[in-house]
N, C-alpha and C positions, 0 to 999 in steps of 0.2 A: 319271436324267439326261435333260432334253428330245433329243429328236434332231431336228436342223436338214437339213433337206433341199435338198443341193445345185443338184439339178435344179429345183424347183418352185417358182416364183415365181407369188404373185399378181397380179394386174392393175396393184397401184401400188407395184410393187418390191420387197416386203416377202418375207420368206424364209419359206414356210408350216415350222410346229414341230410335231411330234409330241410328244404327252405321255401317259400311260396308252393309250396305242390310239388318242385324240383328236390330230384333226388343230385346230390354230390356226392364224390368216392370218399370226401376226407372233409374235414374242418379248415383247414387250410386250402382246399380249392373253394371253399364257400368262399371263404373272408378273403380271397383274389376276385370271385367272380362280383361281391360285393365291392370292393376298390373298381372294379371297370363298369359296373354299371353308374357307379360315381361319375367315373371320369367320361362317360358318355352321356351322361344329362349334362355334366358342364361345356360340354361340346369338345373337347379332348382326341377323342375316339369315336367312330361310328360303325354302325352295322355288326355289333355285336354277335357273336354266334359262341353256342357251344357245342360240343361232341361233334366236332367237323371228321370227319371220314374222307384219309385219302389211300388210292389202291397205290401200290407200292408193287406190289408186285401180281400180275393177273393167274386166273385158274388158269392152270394146265392142263392136258393130256396125255398120261402116260402112254409109255410103247404099248401097256398091256391092257390099254382101252380105259384104266382106272380114271379120275381126274384128283390132281393135288388143289387142293383149295389154293384161292389167294390169300396174301398176304398186306391187313391194312394197320394204317397208323390211324388211331384216333385222338384228337387233339383236343385239350381240356376248351380252349377258347380258341377264338380268332376274329380280329377284330379291320380297322382299317384307321393308320394314326400317320398323318402328314403326307397322303395320297398311298401310302403304300399298303400292303399287306400283311399284319404281324400273326403269327401265329407262336399259341403260347402251349407250355405243360408245365401245371406244378409239381415238383418233385420234391419229395421228402428226403429219405434214406437213400445216399449214391453210393455207396457199398453192398451193392445187391445181386442176385441173379435177374430179378424182373430191370435194375437201372442198366443193365449189359445188354438184356433184350431192347432197352428203350435206346441207347447209343446207336445201334446198328440202324434202327429205324431211322433217327436222327438222319446217317449218313444215306441212307437211303432217301427222305424228303428234300435234302440239299442234292443228290445226283438224281433225282426224277423230276423233280419241280423247280428247282434255282431256291427250295424255300428253306431258312437257316431257323429252328425253332428256336423260342428265348425259352429258356429255361429260368422257373421263378421258384 
């Protein structure tokens, strides 16, 4: 049974959930992980990974010598299905500032890596 944290909320107000020693950003993300685990066990997908990082924009040095941090997208899940790589992101509320940021990162993923993020 997943443990729901009473104290820990992420920046989008979803409650973090712990399952088998791993922490998930929401119950919805955990539910999808359990589905993907079952799919992997049935052989429908393989190489399931969580929290996969993609660099979208590398760090850059400004003219004054200061460094501008890079920009990263962290996918909820990645796996192989039918010989193709799939990147998934579990989404809740789609009318928010957080979703607007995700939309930009989704477009950068397509531009830089040719990866279309599957929204669940």
